[in-house]
N, C-alpha and C positions, 0 to 999 in steps of 0.2 A: 210786200212782203218779198224775200230772196226767192229766187226760181230754187224750187225742190223736184229733183228728178229722181224717179224710180222706175228701173227696169230690169225684167228678168229673164231668163231663157233657159227651159228646162225641157228636156226629153220625157214625155209622159206618156202612159198608155192613153187609147182614145176614150176609155172608161174615166180615167182619173181627170183628163182634159174636160171629161164633162161634167166631172164633180166638182171642178173647179169653178166652172161657169156657172152650176147650178148654185153653190155659196156665194158667189157674186152676186147674181141675181136675187136670192133670198134678201142678201145684205139691202139691196137698192129697194125692194119692195117691201119689206119690214120694219128695217131700221133708219132709212133715210140716210143712210151711209155708207162709206165704203172703209172696211177696218183693215189694217195690215200691221206685222210685226216686223220691225227693220233693226237689226242689230239689239235685238232684244226690248228696244222703244215700241210701243203701238202708236200707232199714228192713224187715226181717223179724220176722214173728208167727207163734209156733210153734201148730199147732193140734194139739189131744189127739186120743186115737183117736175119740172119741165127741163127735159135736158134735148140736146142734139144728138141724134144717132145716125152715125154714119156706117155702112156695111161695104165690104170692099171684097170682091173676087179676082182672084188673078189666076189664070191657067198657064202654065207651060209645059212644054214638053217633060221636063225632068222634076217640076216641081208645082205644087199648089198651093196658094196662101188664101187663105181668110183672114180679114182685117176688121175689128170691131171697135167703132170710137165713139165714145161718149165727152161731149163738151159741154159746156155751160158758163 
């Protein structure tokens, strides 16, 4: 399979960001997949029972960042 990459960056309220994370968590837990809509085309990615979870925190004077990464 050729590489397919999708990245998005949006400015959201803290509550909106939390809601997106909850939807992602619900997809992983209940449906064993992640779904998204790209240019009107639904994309579904199957997720196995075990994944590698990476959590990264970066603190700088003018910006803080949390990065969560799932791989399998």
